[in-house]
Steps between C-alpha positions, in 0.01 A plus 500: 500500500582854436592738781192702442278190549656417816441850634135489393468145663645629834277812500194267449590271773561793737158633408339172543662449846388853611139425390503171688625663820246781463225243452594307801528816710163625399318167583577531857317820550417671839437246761433685815230759485485709807254736650712785391514373142114488489467848657759634244277354213188651639680845554623497155156433367367786725767730350396403149138567611590849618670561167190378323717229323268206422784292355702565815229385714427175291877428453507288820173291421531151362336463153376155587153434378385411856616830645219692663535852647203562713291314264646648183729350250831689445362651175191629667705643784720681242193654332343601826828670627542684164147627516547602877826690415327686229227632724706553821704802586786413748477141629692317782471160663547472886580159637511408867508209743704243306481124567719257319512117463745319259547158366757353240301602189230736628457774755216716633505870597202657666436871567245772517483715187349840432509639140481888510404740230609848606357781303526884559357541850382149570654161594272207398556135595371320193569144615571363844545130586686237670717341227665152478767471236601153395853489358621191303833403345430480132696467166534832338602503135768739372629588147177407322481167694859378420569436865305513824593588854311421823383815668252600778179654356150591623296180433178635645342770722200466735318813616237575765418822315224576249465274188750646231323339212231776520724782609434812313155392368 
């Protein structure tokens, strides 16, 4: 073989080894999910809510077909959020009284939630409830599905608040 062929062969082998190591590293994923991790996720979602960023809020939600967010599918929740953001002035989410339980592949975070819509001279609480967020370790596709990593995502939300399926009607 020519020298050029050997160089190309070595480069291909190095790339293949690098991809193999990256694949193995991504399959392990995060194993321990702590209360602080769960609170961080909900606070990032609250910040995205404050910024009226529907995509930012939904970035932490599992896209599994069995995911339910207070009775809504992720797509229904996305539409509801977008409509709410269009009609609201300055929004915020207040979360208090956290309680956390964790297992190997699932975790639960409970808290009291108040969604506020602050306009000119008023502060309105549009939604108040006790929330139970179910987290699950799921496969998340990257690079158009070329590879997947295991990450913690919101797999469901239960709420004691008003029915969201009729919210705004």
